[in-house]
C-alpha positions in Angstrom: -4.4 7.1 13.9 -4.3 4.0 16.4 -1.3 1.7 15.6 -3.9 -1.3 15.9 -6.1 0.2 13.0 -2.8 0.6 10.8 -1.8 -2.9 11.6 -5.3 -4.1 10.6 -5.3 -2.3 7.5 -1.9 -3.6 6.5 -3.1 -7.3 7.1 -6.4 -6.9 5.2 -4.5 -5.2 2.2 -2.0 -8.0 2.3 -4.6 -10.8 2.4 -6.5 -9.2 -0.3 -3.5 -8.7 -2.5 -2.5 -12.4 -1.9 -6.1 -13.5 -3.0 -5.9 -11.6 -6.2 -2.5 -12.9 -6.9 -3.5 -16.5 -6.1 -7.1 -16.9 -7.4 -7.5 -14.3 -10.2 -5.8 -15.4 -13.5 -3.8 -12.4 -14.9 -1.0 -11.9 -17.2 2.3 -11.6 -15.4 3.1 -8.1 -16.3 -0.5 -6.9 -15.3 0.0 -8.5 -12.0 3.2 -7.1 -11.4 2.0 -3.5 -12.1 -1.0 -4.1 -10.0 1.3 -5.2 -7.1 3.5 -2.2 -7.5 0.5 0.1 -7.6 -1.0 -1.3 -4.5 2.4 -1.2 -2.6 3.1 2.5 -3.5 -0.6 3.4 -2.4 0.1 1.7 0.8 3.4 3.4 1.3 1.8 6.9 0.6 -1.2 6.0 3.1 1.3 5.2 5.8 3.4 8.3 5.2 0.1 10.3 5.5 -0.9 8.3 8.7 2.3 9.1 10.4 2.4 12.8 9.3 5.5 12.4 7.2 3.9 13.0 3.9 3.5 16.7 4.6 7.0 17.1 5.6 8.2 15.5 2.6 6.1 17.8 0.2 7.6 20.9 2.2 11.0 19.9 1.8 13.3 22.2 -0.1 16.3 20.7 -2.0 
């Protein structure tokens, strides 16, 4: 996946998250949970995009 695509997706997700946090009235706890879920999903997506997610799933402890 090209680096420019990853950068654009991160910018779009960041702007959308900022818009939701700024303009949609929500309770603080719901907003916090929503932010955490979005950040976790973006991290998992980045790990998959760079091919590290498969390596983590195959790791033996």
